[in-house]
C-alpha positions in Angstrom: 57.1 -74.0 -40.7 55.1 -72.5 -43.6 51.6 -73.4 -42.6 49.1 -71.0 -41.0 49.5 -70.9 -37.2 46.5 -71.0 -34.9 44.0 -72.2 -37.5 40.7 -74.1 -36.9 41.1 -76.9 -39.6 38.1 -78.5 -41.2 39.8 -81.8 -40.5 40.0 -81.9 -36.7 43.4 -82.4 -35.0 45.3 -81.3 -38.0 48.5 -79.6 -36.8 49.2 -76.0 -37.7 52.5 -74.3 -38.9 54.7 -71.3 -38.0 53.4 -68.9 -40.6 56.6 -68.0 -42.4 56.6 -66.0 -45.6 53.7 -63.8 -44.5 52.3 -61.4 -47.1 52.6 -57.7 -46.6 49.8 -55.2 -46.4 51.4 -53.5 -49.3 51.1 -56.6 -51.5 47.5 -57.1 -50.5 46.5 -53.5 -51.3 48.4 -53.7 -54.6 46.4 -56.8 -55.6 43.1 -55.4 -54.5 43.8 -52.2 -56.5 44.3 -54.4 -59.6 41.0 -56.1 -59.2 42.7 -59.4 -58.5 40.7 -62.3 -57.1 42.0 -65.6 -58.2 45.6 -64.9 -57.5 45.0 -63.0 -54.3 42.6 -65.6 -52.9 45.2 -68.3 -53.5 48.2 -66.2 -52.3 46.9 -64.8 -49.0 45.3 -66.3 -45.9 43.4 -63.6 -44.1 42.8 -63.2 -40.4 40.0 -61.1 -39.0 42.6 -58.8 -37.5 44.2 -58.4 -40.9 40.9 -57.7 -42.7 40.1 -55.0 -40.2 43.6 -53.5 -40.8 42.9 -53.3 -44.5 39.6 -51.6 -43.9 41.4 -48.8 -41.9 42.5 -47.4 -45.3 39.5 -45.5 -46.7 40.4 -46.7 -50.2 39.7 -50.3 -49.0 36.9 -49.7 -46.5 34.6 -51.9 -48.5 36.2 -55.3 -49.5 34.9 -58.0 -51.8 32.7 -60.5 -50.1 35.2 -63.3 -50.8 37.8 -61.7 -48.5 37.3 -63.9 -45.4 39.3 -65.7 -42.7 37.6 -69.0 -43.9 39.3 -70.6 -46.9 37.5 -72.2 -49.8 38.3 -75.6 -48.3 36.7 -74.6 -45.0 39.8 -74.0 -42.8 39.4 -71.0 -40.5 42.5 -68.8 -40.1 42.4 -67.4 -36.6 44.0 -64.2 -35.3 47.6 -64.8 -34.1 50.3 -62.5 -32.7 53.1 -62.9 -35.2 51.3 -61.5 -38.3 48.0 -60.5 -39.7 48.2 -62.7 -42.9 49.7 -66.1 -43.8 51.0 -67.3 -47.1 48.5 -69.1 -49.3 51.4 -70.2 -51.5 52.6 -72.5 -48.7 49.1 -73.4 -47.5 48.0 -77.0 -47.7 44.3 -77.4 -46.8 43.7 -79.8 -44.0 41.5 -82.0 -46.2 44.6 -82.6 -48.4 46.9 -83.8 -45.7 48.0 -87.4 -46.2 45.4 -89.7 -44.4 46.7 -90.6 -41.0 49.4 -87.9 -41.0 48.2 -84.7 -39.3 51.6 -82.9 -39.2 51.4 -79.7 -41.3 52.9 -80.1 -44.7 52.5 -83.8 -45.2 51.9 -84.3 -48.9 52.9 -80.7 -49.7 54.7 -80.1 -53.0 57.2 -77.2 -52.8 57.4 -74.7 -55.6 60.8 -74.3 -57.2 60.2 -72.8 -60.5 56.9 -72.4 -62.5 56.1 -71.9 -66.2 54.6 -68.5 -65.3 58.0 -67.3 -64.0 59.7 -68.5 -67.2 57.2 -66.5 -69.3 57.6 -63.4 -67.2 61.4 -63.6 -67.3 61.2 -63.8 -71.1 58.7 -60.9 -71.2 61.1 -58.7 -69.2 64.0 -59.6 -71.4 62.1 -58.7 -74.5 60.6 -55.5 -72.9 64.2 -54.4 -72.1 65.3 -54.9 -75.7 66.2 -58.6 -76.2 65.4 -60.3 -79.5 61.9 -61.7 -79.3 62.7 -65.2 -80.6 59.7 -66.9 -79.0 56.9 -64.3 -79.4 56.2 -60.9 -78.0 56.5 -59.7 -74.4 52.8 -58.8 -74.3 51.8 -62.3 -75.5 53.9 -63.9 -72.7 52.4 -61.7 -70.1 48.8 -62.3 -71.4 49.3 -66.1 -71.1 49.9 -65.5 -67.4 47.1 -63.0 -67.0 44.6 -65.3 -68.8 45.2 -68.1 -66.3 44.7 -65.6 -63.5 41.3 -64.5 -65.0 42.4 -61.0 -66.0 41.8 -59.2 -69.3 44.5 -59.2 -71.9 46.8 -56.2 -72.4 47.3 -54.6 -75.8 51.0 -53.7 -75.1 53.3 -54.0 -72.2 56.2 -52.0 -70.7 59.1 -53.3 -68.6 57.5 -51.8 -65.5 54.2 -53.5 -66.2 56.1 -56.8 -66.5 57.6 -56.2 -63.1 54.1 -55.6 -61.7 52.9 -58.8 -63.2 55.8 -60.7 -61.6 54.9 -59.1 -58.3 51.3 -60.2 -58.6 52.1 -63.7 -59.8 55.1 -64.6 -57.7 54.5 -63.1 -54.3 55.9 -65.1 -51.4 57.9 -67.3 -53.8 61.5 -67.5 -52.7 62.1 -63.7 -52.4 61.8 -63.1 -56.2 60.4 -59.6 -55.8 63.3 -58.6 -53.4 66.0 -59.8 -55.8 64.2 -58.1 -58.8 64.1 -54.8 -57.0 67.7 -55.0 -55.8 68.8 -55.9 -59.3 67.0 -52.8 -60.6 68.1 -50.6 -57.8 64.5 -49.8 -56.9 64.9 -49.1 -53.2 61.5 -47.2 -53.1 59.6 -50.4 -53.8 61.4 -52.1 -50.8 60.6 -49.2 -48.4 57.2 -49.4 -46.8 55.4 -49.7 -43.5 57.9 -47.3 -41.9 60.9 -49.2 -43.0 63.5 -47.7 -45.3 65.6 -50.0 -47.6 69.1 -48.9 -48.8 71.5 -50.7 -51.0 74.0 -51.3 -48.2 71.4 -53.8 -46.9 71.3 -56.0 -50.0 73.7 -58.5 -48.5 73.5 -60.1 -45.1 76.7 -59.3 -43.0 79.1 -62.1 -42.2 78.4 -63.5 -38.7 80.8 -62.1 -36.1 81.8 -65.6 -35.0 83.0 -66.4 -38.5 84.9 -63.1 -38.8 86.6 -63.9 -35.5 87.7 -67.3 -36.8 89.0 -65.8 -40.0 91.0 -63.2 -38.1 92.4 -65.9 -35.7 93.8 -67.8 -38.8 95.5 -64.6 -40.0 
């Protein structure tokens, strides 16, 4: 269910996916504004429709040449109705599918927790006043940035750590959502005409279950 839908794979007859965990336009513009390449290219699968949508913003009218609907591995991500972008974090190139098994996701390792997340959790704790028992917050952040091909920072604030988590962990298990709810940052969760309020932080109990509980009472 995570793979890109409607693709033209470099390995013919490879099945596609449903396109869950699609990246937001907000995330893509955030990454472009930071000069990100390595992480953005590996996090987002672009369609031509999505690329044209980005260009509608004058600030992003000219995009880097590597922004394309053809991946490094040669798979073409075609336009599809559900979304304009697909998750590169859940993308398995067709040339990496297990030989003889063309169903999408065969041979795919799922991300549970990564060392980068551990480093950034530590950096946030230190930036918010915890005892730095394993180095400074900026050093932890710079280890992550160095792997992403970005320049090192001289210092780091808690807000900058949260930006780094956003850039590094996009589309990974809703980490950004839970961070913003934890911090009460409803503005960060309000975009594209949608307004988030804290009464939405928990999903409501299904009515069928409430009825069962009431029937027991």
